[in-house]
C-alpha positions in Angstrom: 0.0 0.0 0.0 1.2 3.5 -0.9 -0.2 6.5 0.9 0.6 10.0 -0.4 0.1 13.2 1.6 1.7 16.5 2.6 3.9 17.7 5.4 1.4 19.7 7.4 -1.9 21.0 6.2 -2.6 24.3 8.1 -1.0 26.9 5.9 -2.5 30.3 5.3 -1.0 30.5 1.8 -2.9 27.3 0.8 -6.1 29.4 0.7 -6.7 29.9 -2.9 -4.3 27.3 -4.4 -6.0 24.5 -2.4 -8.5 25.6 0.3 -11.6 27.6 -0.9 -11.6 31.3 0.2 -14.7 30.8 2.1 -13.4 27.8 4.1 -12.9 28.3 7.8 -9.4 27.4 9.2 -11.2 24.9 11.6 -12.4 23.0 8.5 -9.0 22.7 6.8 -8.4 19.2 7.9 -11.9 18.0 7.0 -11.3 19.4 3.5 -7.8 17.9 3.4 -9.2 14.4 4.2 -11.3 14.5 1.1 -8.1 14.5 -1.0 -5.4 12.6 1.0 -5.3 9.6 3.3 -2.3 10.5 5.3 -0.7 13.6 6.7 2.7 14.3 8.4 2.3 16.6 11.4 5.3 18.8 12.0 3.8 21.0 14.8 4.8 18.3 17.3 8.5 19.2 16.7 7.9 22.7 18.1 5.5 21.9 20.9 4.4 18.6 22.5 1.1 17.3 21.2 -1.7 16.5 23.5 -4.1 13.6 23.4 -7.0 16.1 23.2 -5.5 17.8 20.1 -4.9 14.5 18.3 -8.4 13.2 19.2 -9.9 16.3 17.6 -7.8 15.9 14.5 -8.9 12.3 14.2 -12.5 13.4 14.4 -12.1 16.2 11.9 -10.5 13.9 9.4 -13.5 11.5 9.8 -11.1 8.7 10.8 -9.9 8.6 7.1 -6.4 10.0 7.6 -3.3 8.2 9.0 -1.1 10.6 10.8 2.7 10.7 11.2 4.0 12.8 14.0 7.4 14.4 13.9 9.4 13.8 17.2 9.7 16.8 19.4 12.9 18.8 19.1 14.1 17.7 22.6 14.0 14.2 21.3 16.1 14.8 18.2 17.9 18.1 18.3 18.6 19.0 21.9 19.0 15.5 23.3 20.1 16.4 26.8 18.1 15.7 30.0 15.1 14.8 27.9 13.9 11.6 29.6 10.7 13.3 30.7 9.6 14.3 27.2 9.3 10.7 25.8 6.4 9.6 28.2 4.6 12.9 27.5 4.9 12.5 23.7 3.8 8.8 23.8 0.8 9.6 26.0 -0.5 12.1 23.5 -0.5 9.4 20.8 -3.1 7.2 22.5 -6.2 8.4 20.6 -4.5 7.7 17.3 -3.3 4.3 18.4 -6.7 3.3 19.7 -8.3 4.3 16.3 -5.5 2.7 14.2 -4.6 6.1 12.8 -1.0 6.4 13.8 1.3 5.7 10.9 4.6 6.1 12.7 6.8 8.7 14.4 9.3 10.5 12.3 12.6 11.3 14.1 14.4 13.8 12.0 17.9 14.5 13.2 19.9 17.6 12.2 22.9 17.8 9.9 25.1 18.2 13.0 24.0 14.7 14.1 27.1 12.9 12.9 27.7 9.2 12.4 29.5 8.5 15.7 29.5 5.8 18.4 27.9 8.3 20.8 25.0 9.0 18.4 24.5 5.3 17.6 24.1 4.9 21.4 21.6 7.7 21.4 19.6 6.0 18.7 19.5 2.8 20.8 18.4 5.0 23.8 15.7 6.5 21.6 14.5 3.0 20.8 14.3 2.1 24.5 12.3 5.1 25.2 9.8 4.7 22.3 9.5 0.9 23.0 7.4 -0.8 20.3 6.1 2.3 18.6 6.9 2.4 14.9 9.7 4.9 14.2 11.3 6.2 11.0 14.7 7.9 11.2 15.6 10.8 8.9 19.3 11.7 8.7 20.4 15.0 7.1 24.1 14.1 7.1 25.4 11.9 4.2 27.9 10.2 6.4 25.2 7.9 7.7 24.5 6.6 4.2 26.2 3.2 4.4 25.3 -0.5 4.8 26.3 -0.6 8.4 23.7 2.1 9.1 21.0 0.2 7.3 21.9 -3.0 9.3 21.8 -1.0 12.5 18.4 0.4 11.7 17.1 -3.1 10.8 18.3 -4.4 14.1 16.3 -1.8 16.0 13.3 -2.1 13.7 13.6 1.5 12.6 12.5 2.6 9.2 14.8 4.7 7.0 13.5 8.0 5.6 14.4 8.4 1.9 14.7 12.0 0.8 14.7 14.2 -2.3 16.6 17.3 -1.5 19.2 19.5 -3.2 22.3 17.6 -4.3 24.8 19.5 -2.3 28.0 18.3 -0.5 27.1 16.5 2.7 23.4 16.0 2.0 21.8 12.6 1.2 21.3 11.5 -2.4 17.9 10.3 -3.6 18.3 6.6 -2.7 15.4 4.3 -2.0 16.0 1.9 0.9 13.7 0.1 3.3 14.9 -1.1 6.7 11.5 -1.9 8.3 8.0 -2.8 7.2 7.5 0.9 6.7 8.8 2.6 3.6 9.1 6.4 3.8 9.9 9.2 1.3 10.0 13.0 1.9 10.2 15.5 -1.0 11.9 18.6 0.4 12.5 20.4 -2.9 15.7 21.1 -4.7 16.2 24.8 -3.8 19.9 24.9 -3.5 20.2 28.7 -3.3 18.0 28.8 -0.1 18.9 25.6 1.6 21.6 27.0 3.9 21.0 30.7 3.5 17.5 32.1 4.0 15.7 34.7 6.1 12.6 32.4 6.6 13.1 28.6 7.0 10.1 28.1 4.6 12.3 29.5 1.8 14.3 26.3 1.9 11.3 24.3 0.8 10.0 26.8 -1.8 10.3 24.5 -4.9 7.9 23.0 -7.4 8.8 19.6 -8.8 8.5 19.1 -12.6 6.8 16.1 -14.1 10.1 14.6 -15.0 11.5 15.0 -11.4 8.4 13.3 -10.0 8.7 10.5 -12.5 12.2 9.7 -11.3 10.7 8.5 -8.1 7.9 6.3 -9.3 9.9 3.1 -9.9 11.8 3.7 -6.6 8.5 4.0 -4.7 7.1 0.9 -6.3 10.3 -0.9 -5.4 9.8 0.1 -1.8 6.3 -1.1 -1.9 7.5 -4.6 -2.9 9.6 -5.0 0.3 7.3 -3.2 2.9 3.8 -3.4 4.2 3.2 0.3 3.6 4.9 3.3 2.0 4.3 6.8 3.1 5.2 9.6 0.6 5.1 13.2 1.8 5.7 16.5 0.0 7.3 19.1 2.2 7.6 21.8 -0.4 4.7 23.6 1.3 5.0 27.3 0.3 2.1 28.5 -1.8 0.5 25.1 -2.0 3.2 23.6 -4.1 3.2 20.5 -1.9 -0.5 19.9 -2.6 0.0 20.1 -6.4 2.9 17.7 -6.4 1.3 15.3 -4.0 -1.8 15.2 -6.1 0.2 14.4 -9.2 2.2 11.8 -7.4 -1.1 10.1 -6.4 -2.0 10.0 -10.1 1.3 8.7 -11.2 1.3 5.9 -8.6 
């Protein structure tokens, strides 16, 4: 099974390109659920989600959308004295788990998270804290891209996040690898000029994929489908609704 969605759904600049002008912000998710069956929630990186918030989201989506939650920044970026954040994060997921609407947790680590023994130990610690919850790991540093990393992820039952991003020194190339029953692909855009230098972080993802660029991934995604139980595909190029247009086309192509 392949599920395609976007990274986030509540963007003011999607009104017009995707959401009708007359649509209330409170109804964005209901409208979204009529077009996509999965959504990657990034707000949980900035603030811990609550069970009440996720229950409301499940209701608004009519139980038709599987959610992926991005791990909180204390879990992936700060990583010090953070033992208390894991139970709070896991507790919030209960409504989605009960309704079979939790796809997985996405743990996106920063470029500064290097391939070291210390960081391998942290990934093991992360697994202990998350217990049996499905987790997908996204690396931003190319040094992790090697067979020993894939074997390590398999041993911990972690999924590997495949990415499409600018082909710049140190970043990951567009490889398709599965290390768990979950396949995962994120389209970040190929905006080299704004990747490292930008005034607003959203500028990094301001990119529209051409038909040819999307086509490059179709055989790769189908290859992931053959060796997994489910593949999640998310477009993170959200400015001005570009993610919606590209996700819609990906659905058609797949």
